[in-house]
N, CA, C and O of each residue as an XYZ file, in Angstrom:
260
protein
N     -15.195    -13.816      5.865
C     -14.601    -15.124      5.925
C     -15.457    -16.131      5.171
O     -14.959    -16.931      4.379
N     -16.739    -16.070      5.435
C     -17.627    -17.009      4.748
C     -17.560    -16.815      3.243
O     -17.650    -17.780      2.484
N     -17.403    -15.585      2.814
C     -17.304    -15.294      1.376
C     -16.044    -15.932      0.792
O     -16.086    -16.484     -0.307
N     -14.928    -15.862      1.516
C     -13.684    -16.469      1.049
C     -13.815    -17.995      0.951
O     -13.376    -18.605     -0.024
N     -14.413    -18.585      1.955
C     -14.607    -20.030      1.945
C     -15.601    -20.404      0.850
O     -15.401    -21.378      0.124
N     -16.660    -19.630      0.740
C     -17.680    -19.896     -0.264
C     -17.180    -19.767     -1.689
O     -17.733    -20.380     -2.602
N     -16.132    -18.970     -1.886
C     -15.595    -18.788     -3.234
C     -14.850    -20.027     -3.719
O     -14.536    -20.148     -4.903
N     -14.569    -20.944     -2.798
C     -13.876    -22.165     -3.181
C     -12.364    -22.065     -3.071
O     -11.651    -23.048     -3.271
N     -11.890    -20.896     -2.758
C     -10.438    -20.712     -2.642
C      -9.898    -21.376     -1.375
O      -8.753    -21.827     -1.346
N     -10.714    -21.434     -0.342
C     -10.314    -22.035      0.937
C     -11.345    -23.082      1.315
O     -12.533    -22.945      1.024
N     -10.862    -24.138      1.975
C     -11.764    -25.224      2.363
C     -12.490    -24.954      3.669
O     -13.543    -25.533      3.937
N     -11.917    -24.062      4.488
C     -12.550    -23.778      5.774
C     -12.125    -22.396      6.253
O     -11.183    -21.803      5.726
N     -12.827    -21.898      7.250
C     -12.476    -20.612      7.847
C     -11.088    -20.707      8.479
O     -10.296    -19.769      8.389
N     -10.797    -21.840      9.118
C      -9.489    -22.036      9.740
C      -8.359    -21.951      8.725
O      -7.319    -21.352      8.997
N      -8.561    -22.549      7.558
C      -7.550    -22.490      6.504
C      -7.340    -21.046      6.049
O      -6.206    -20.624      5.824
N      -8.400    -20.310      5.917
C      -8.314    -18.901      5.517
C      -7.558    -18.091      6.574
O      -6.709    -17.267      6.232
N      -7.858    -18.319      7.837
C      -7.181    -17.603      8.926
C      -5.696    -17.946      8.936
O      -4.859    -17.061      9.111
N      -5.358    -19.225      8.750
C      -3.942    -19.619      8.702
C      -3.223    -18.921      7.554
O      -2.079    -18.493      7.709
N      -3.875    -18.804      6.412
C      -3.264    -18.096      5.276
C      -3.048    -16.623      5.610
O      -2.022    -16.050      5.244
N      -4.000    -16.010      6.297
C      -3.840    -14.612      6.708
C      -2.648    -14.454      7.653
O      -1.876    -13.502      7.536
N      -2.505    -15.385      8.583
C      -1.389    -15.337      9.536
C      -0.069    -15.503      8.800
O       0.874    -14.752      9.050
N       0.014    -16.474      7.895
C       1.247    -16.689      7.122
C       1.588    -15.455      6.296
O       2.750    -15.059      6.217
N       0.590    -14.856      5.689
C       0.820    -13.651      4.882
C       1.334    -12.511      5.743
O       2.222    -11.768      5.325
N       0.784    -12.365      6.936
C       1.217    -11.313      7.839
C       2.654    -11.551      8.298
O       3.449    -10.613      8.357
N       2.991    -12.799      8.622
C       4.357    -13.121      9.035
C       5.340    -12.847      7.900
O       6.423    -12.310      8.130
N       4.969    -13.212      6.691
C       5.825    -12.974      5.527
C       6.043    -11.475      5.319
O       7.154    -11.044      5.011
N       4.991    -10.688      5.487
C       5.088     -9.244      5.336
C       6.029     -8.647      6.376
O       6.835     -7.771      6.062
N       5.926     -9.126      7.616
C       6.795     -8.620      8.681
C       8.258     -8.952      8.407
O       9.136     -8.117      8.623
N       8.521    -10.158      7.935
C       9.896    -10.553      7.602
C      10.422     -9.676      6.468
O      11.571     -9.237      6.505
N       9.594     -9.423      5.471
C       9.999     -8.580      4.341
C      10.313     -7.160      4.820
O      11.299     -6.564      4.386
N       9.486     -6.624      5.705
C       9.728     -5.282      6.233
C      11.037     -5.223      7.014
O      11.793     -4.258      6.903
N      11.300     -6.264      7.807
C      12.544     -6.301      8.583
C      13.752     -6.383      7.656
O      14.752     -5.699      7.876
N      13.665     -7.211      6.625
C      14.749     -7.334      5.663
C      15.018     -5.997      4.978
O      16.170     -5.587      4.840
N      13.969     -5.325      4.554
C      14.131     -4.018      3.912
C      14.772     -3.014      4.859
O      15.627     -2.231      4.444
N      14.368     -3.028      6.128
C      14.959     -2.112      7.110
C      16.443     -2.411      7.307
O      17.254     -1.489      7.394
N      16.805     -3.693      7.377
C      18.209     -4.065      7.539
C      19.033     -3.688      6.311
O      20.173     -3.240      6.432
N      18.447     -3.873      5.135
C      19.147     -3.475      3.906
C      19.381     -1.969      3.873
O      20.463     -1.512      3.505
N      18.369     -1.203      4.257
C      18.527      0.263      4.291
C      19.582      0.663      5.320
O      20.381      1.566      5.072
N      19.586      0.001      6.462
C      20.590      0.283      7.492
C      21.989      0.024      6.936
O      22.915      0.802      7.165
N      22.127     -1.077      6.206
C      23.416     -1.392      5.606
C      23.842     -0.365      4.579
O      25.008      0.028      4.528
N      22.902      0.068      3.763
C      23.219      1.071      2.743
C      23.632      2.398      3.357
O      24.458      3.119      2.796
N      23.059      2.718      4.509
C      23.330      4.008      5.138
C      24.476      3.938      6.154
O      24.776      4.932      6.815
N      25.106      2.788      6.278
C      26.107      2.613      7.337
C      27.488      3.147      6.985
O      28.394      3.089      7.817
N      27.670      3.654      5.801
C      28.970      4.217      5.447
C      29.491      3.659      4.139
O      28.767      3.045      3.355
N      30.760      3.893      3.940
C      31.399      3.462      2.698
C      31.461      1.937      2.626
O      31.700      1.269      3.632
N      31.244      1.398      1.436
C      31.320     -0.060      1.295
C      32.766     -0.535      1.411
O      33.711      0.199      1.121
N      32.902     -1.767      1.836
C      34.233     -2.374      1.891
C      34.161     -3.738      1.221
O      33.111     -4.381      1.211
N      35.263     -4.164      0.672
C      35.304     -5.434     -0.035
C      35.217     -6.593      0.967
O      35.868     -6.581      2.012
N      34.407     -7.582      0.624
C      34.263     -8.758      1.465
C      35.453     -9.686      1.227
O      35.842     -9.943      0.088
N      36.011    -10.174      2.308
C      37.128    -11.106      2.213
C      36.634    -12.528      2.412
O      35.491    -12.753      2.811
N      37.485    -13.461      2.136
C      37.155    -14.869      2.365
C      36.817    -15.095      3.840
O      35.896    -15.843      4.166
N      37.571    -14.440      4.728
C      37.338    -14.559      6.166
C      35.939    -14.046      6.527
O      35.242    -14.660      7.335
N      35.527    -12.914      5.925
C      34.183    -12.369      6.177
C      33.116    -13.398      5.832
O      32.197    -13.630      6.618
N      33.234    -14.021      4.650
C      32.251    -15.005      4.209
C      32.257    -16.227      5.118
O      31.198    -16.770      5.434
N      33.441    -16.663      5.539
C      33.526    -17.803      6.456
C      32.818    -17.502      7.777
O      32.125    -18.360      8.323
N      32.993    -16.285      8.287
C      32.332    -15.889      9.534
C      30.818    -15.832      9.370
O      30.072    -16.228     10.265
N      30.377    -15.341      8.231
C      28.932    -15.268      7.963
C      28.353    -16.679      7.897
O      27.302    -16.951      8.479
N      29.031    -17.567      7.194
C      28.562    -18.971      7.093
C      28.511    -19.623      8.489
O      27.534    -20.287      8.834
N      29.560    -19.426      9.272
C      29.604    -20.025     10.613
C      28.453    -19.518     11.466
O      27.819    -20.300     12.175
N      28.176    -18.230     11.410
C      27.065    -17.658     12.184
C      25.727    -18.217     11.701
O      24.858    -18.537     12.512
N      25.560    -18.333     10.395
C      24.319    -18.875      9.840
C      24.120    -20.327     10.286
O      23.010    -20.722     10.641
N      25.189    -21.112     10.268
C      25.084    -22.508     10.699
C      24.718    -22.623     12.174
O      23.984    -23.534     12.559
N      25.220    -21.711     12.999
C      24.859    -21.722     14.426
C      23.372    -21.471     14.601
O      22.744    -22.031     15.499
N      22.812    -20.632     13.747
C      21.399    -20.278     13.891
C      20.477    -21.351     13.326
O      19.296    -21.391     13.670
N      20.988    -22.201     12.483
C      20.187    -23.281     11.902
C      20.201    -24.432     12.818
O      19.587    -25.459     12.528
């Protein structure tokens, strides 16, 4: 940690730790996204998305925001 701070890349040990936490969270989100994409690819034959499908996806996304 001291080496990272001493290199000038980080202003403090706390800043370095926060960057490590953010990087770990980003990695976990990426892994989850990849797993969901693989699940989708393996879920069977593709089907065409309809306007109704997109409307439902948007509505669900808005509820979560």
